[in-house]
PLY file of the C-alpha trace (Angstrom):
ply
format ascii 1.0
element vertex 142
property float x
property float y
property float z
element edge 141
property int vertex1
property int vertex2
end_header
-125.78 -26.40 -43.25
-125.00 -26.58 -46.71
-127.84 -28.45 -49.05
-125.94 -31.54 -49.45
-125.41 -32.08 -45.51
-129.48 -31.24 -45.76
-130.14 -33.84 -48.14
-127.50 -36.36 -45.91
-129.23 -35.77 -43.30
-132.80 -35.94 -44.66
-132.18 -39.30 -46.49
-130.53 -41.28 -43.60
-133.81 -39.83 -41.46
-135.58 -41.63 -44.25
-133.91 -44.70 -43.89
-133.95 -44.68 -40.35
-137.30 -44.76 -39.93
-138.24 -47.49 -42.91
-136.29 -49.87 -39.82
-137.79 -48.16 -36.71
-141.61 -48.18 -38.53
-140.81 -52.04 -39.63
-139.75 -52.37 -35.83
-143.39 -50.57 -34.42
-145.26 -52.78 -36.20
-143.73 -56.06 -34.75
-144.24 -54.14 -32.04
-147.73 -53.63 -32.82
-147.86 -57.42 -33.70
-146.74 -59.15 -30.29
-148.32 -56.29 -28.65
-151.73 -57.74 -30.03
-150.93 -61.01 -29.35
-150.43 -59.79 -25.57
-153.97 -58.75 -25.80
-155.55 -61.28 -27.03
-154.19 -63.31 -23.96
-154.33 -60.70 -21.46
-150.78 -60.56 -20.51
-150.52 -57.39 -18.60
-146.98 -57.52 -17.93
-145.86 -58.14 -21.72
-148.44 -55.56 -22.43
-146.71 -53.19 -20.26
-143.20 -53.31 -21.25
-144.68 -52.97 -24.88
-146.14 -49.67 -23.81
-142.79 -48.30 -23.09
-141.25 -49.46 -25.95
-143.34 -48.25 -28.98
-143.41 -45.07 -26.71
-139.48 -44.30 -26.42
-139.49 -45.85 -30.29
-142.73 -43.32 -31.41
-140.52 -40.76 -29.89
-137.64 -41.04 -32.13
-139.67 -41.31 -34.55
-141.23 -37.99 -33.69
-137.80 -36.22 -32.91
-136.87 -37.13 -36.71
-140.22 -35.90 -38.30
-139.83 -32.91 -36.87
-135.80 -33.11 -38.11
-137.34 -33.80 -41.63
-139.48 -30.83 -41.24
-136.67 -28.50 -40.83
-134.09 -29.98 -43.14
-136.80 -29.70 -45.40
-137.66 -25.93 -45.22
-133.69 -25.72 -45.52
-133.81 -27.53 -49.01
-137.11 -25.66 -50.69
-137.00 -22.40 -48.61
-139.27 -21.26 -45.78
-142.51 -21.54 -47.01
-145.40 -22.94 -45.49
-146.46 -25.85 -47.66
-143.44 -27.65 -48.11
-143.72 -30.71 -49.77
-141.75 -34.15 -50.25
-142.20 -33.78 -53.89
-140.10 -30.22 -53.88
-137.61 -32.29 -51.87
-137.34 -35.02 -54.03
-136.96 -32.28 -56.91
-133.65 -30.99 -55.14
-132.24 -34.55 -55.43
-129.44 -35.24 -57.77
-131.56 -37.02 -60.94
-130.08 -40.24 -60.33
-130.83 -40.49 -56.48
-134.24 -39.43 -57.00
-135.92 -42.63 -58.18
-134.34 -44.78 -55.09
-135.93 -41.61 -52.40
-139.01 -41.34 -54.15
-139.71 -45.22 -53.71
-138.20 -45.19 -50.10
-140.46 -42.73 -49.09
-143.63 -44.44 -50.80
-142.25 -47.32 -48.31
-142.37 -45.26 -45.59
-145.88 -44.12 -45.92
-146.88 -47.15 -46.03
-145.53 -48.25 -43.26
-146.89 -45.60 -41.20
-150.10 -46.00 -42.72
-150.47 -49.98 -41.91
-148.63 -48.57 -38.14
-151.40 -46.75 -37.62
-154.40 -49.34 -38.68
-152.65 -51.94 -36.30
-152.82 -49.05 -33.19
-156.30 -49.16 -33.81
-156.94 -52.37 -34.54
-155.14 -52.92 -30.82
-156.74 -50.07 -29.27
-159.80 -51.37 -30.12
-159.56 -55.06 -29.16
-158.02 -53.25 -26.07
-161.00 -51.04 -25.24
-163.56 -53.88 -26.05
-161.98 -55.58 -23.34
-161.99 -53.16 -21.07
-165.59 -52.29 -21.84
-166.72 -56.21 -21.45
-164.93 -56.50 -18.02
-166.64 -53.32 -16.82
-169.89 -54.69 -17.72
-169.12 -57.94 -15.70
-168.07 -56.02 -12.71
-170.86 -53.90 -12.65
-173.93 -54.58 -14.66
-174.70 -58.15 -12.46
-176.67 -55.92 -9.48
-174.84 -57.82 -6.86
-176.12 -61.37 -7.98
-172.41 -62.74 -8.87
-170.06 -60.97 -7.11
-172.20 -60.38 -4.05
-170.42 -61.78 -0.48
-172.42 -64.84 0.48
0 1
1 2
2 3
3 4
4 5
5 6
6 7
7 8
8 9
9 10
10 11
11 12
12 13
13 14
14 15
15 16
16 17
17 18
18 19
19 20
20 21
21 22
22 23
23 24
24 25
25 26
26 27
27 28
28 29
29 30
30 31
31 32
32 33
33 34
34 35
35 36
36 37
37 38
38 39
39 40
40 41
41 42
42 43
43 44
44 45
45 46
46 47
47 48
48 49
49 50
50 51
51 52
52 53
53 54
54 55
55 56
56 57
57 58
58 59
59 60
60 61
61 62
62 63
63 64
64 65
65 66
66 67
67 68
68 69
69 70
70 71
71 72
72 73
73 74
74 75
75 76
76 77
77 78
78 79
79 80
80 81
81 82
82 83
83 84
84 85
85 86
86 87
87 88
88 89
89 90
90 91
91 92
92 93
93 94
94 95
95 96
96 97
97 98
98 99
99 100
100 101
101 102
102 103
103 104
104 105
105 106
106 107
107 108
108 109
109 110
110 111
111 112
112 113
113 114
114 115
115 116
116 117
117 118
118 119
119 120
120 121
121 122
122 123
123 124
124 125
125 126
126 127
127 128
128 129
129 130
130 131
131 132
132 133
133 134
134 135
135 136
136 137
137 138
138 139
139 140
140 141
């Protein structure tokens, strides 16, 4: 693979990730709303879609690491700055902006995912307390 081909694939992957992280952000918001309303079928459907999307994102991330190693050498700590330095000067600002946008989207999705996890875990904990803490009074047979 030539340097030009590797750069092209890397840029194409970053651009695809930008779109997919925006989609992930939307799915995480839908998941949160479904969890608030206890819509288990919607939660399950969204979880499957999130899983498929994150698998694709991980695949592109692994490819990006491999492409970066092709571009800057096989050293162990390949940085995006080193990759950016390999770009033509006129393409660097756009790439750097895309990368910063991607990093922000990743952080936002992590935050939203944690929010959703916290909500679902709290709901589960409350349900467990309601079902087990009564000592037999509320849900005891008549």
